[in-house]
C-alpha positions in Angstrom: 96.6 -70.9 -40.0 96.8 -67.2 -41.0 93.8 -66.3 -38.8 95.7 -67.5 -35.7 98.9 -65.6 -36.5 98.3 -62.9 -33.9 97.5 -65.4 -31.2 100.8 -67.3 -31.8 102.9 -64.2 -31.8 101.1 -63.0 -28.6 101.8 -66.3 -26.9 105.5 -66.1 -27.9 105.8 -62.5 -26.7 104.2 -63.2 -23.3 106.4 -66.3 -22.7 109.5 -64.3 -23.7 108.7 -61.5 -21.3 107.8 -63.9 -18.4 110.7 -66.2 -18.9 113.2 -63.3 -19.3 111.9 -61.8 -16.0 112.0 -65.2 -14.2 115.4 -66.1 -15.5 116.7 -62.7 -14.6 115.6 -63.1 -11.0 117.2 -66.5 -10.9 120.5 -64.9 -12.0 120.9 -67.1 -15.1 124.0 -66.1 -17.2 122.1 -65.6 -20.5 118.4 -64.9 -19.6 117.6 -63.4 -23.0 118.9 -66.3 -25.0 117.1 -68.8 -22.8 113.9 -66.7 -23.0 114.1 -66.7 -26.7 114.5 -70.4 -26.8 111.5 -70.9 -24.4 109.4 -68.4 -26.4 110.1 -70.2 -29.7 109.2 -73.5 -28.0 105.8 -72.0 -26.8 105.2 -70.5 -30.2 105.7 -73.8 -31.9 103.4 -75.6 -29.4 100.7 -73.1 -30.0 101.0 -73.5 -33.8 100.9 -77.3 -33.4 97.9 -77.1 -31.2 96.0 -74.9 -33.7 96.9 -77.2 -36.6 95.7 -80.3 -34.6 92.5 -78.6 -33.7 91.8 -77.5 -37.3 92.7 -81.0 -38.6 90.3 -82.6 -36.1 87.6 -80.1 -37.0 88.0 -80.9 -40.7 87.7 -84.7 -40.0 84.5 -84.2 -38.0 82.8 -82.1 -40.8 
């Protein structure tokens, strides 16, 4: 999992930026808090996806 760390953080940062901008344009009362929540969710999905892919690769080898 360590080799994918930069990818997961990049995914989280991009989602944070895009969600903050989108929520700011929609005039949401707390765009940063909601953006952090969405970024964490995207980060966790990317970690889960990597773990599942590695697990599947190990089973096939």
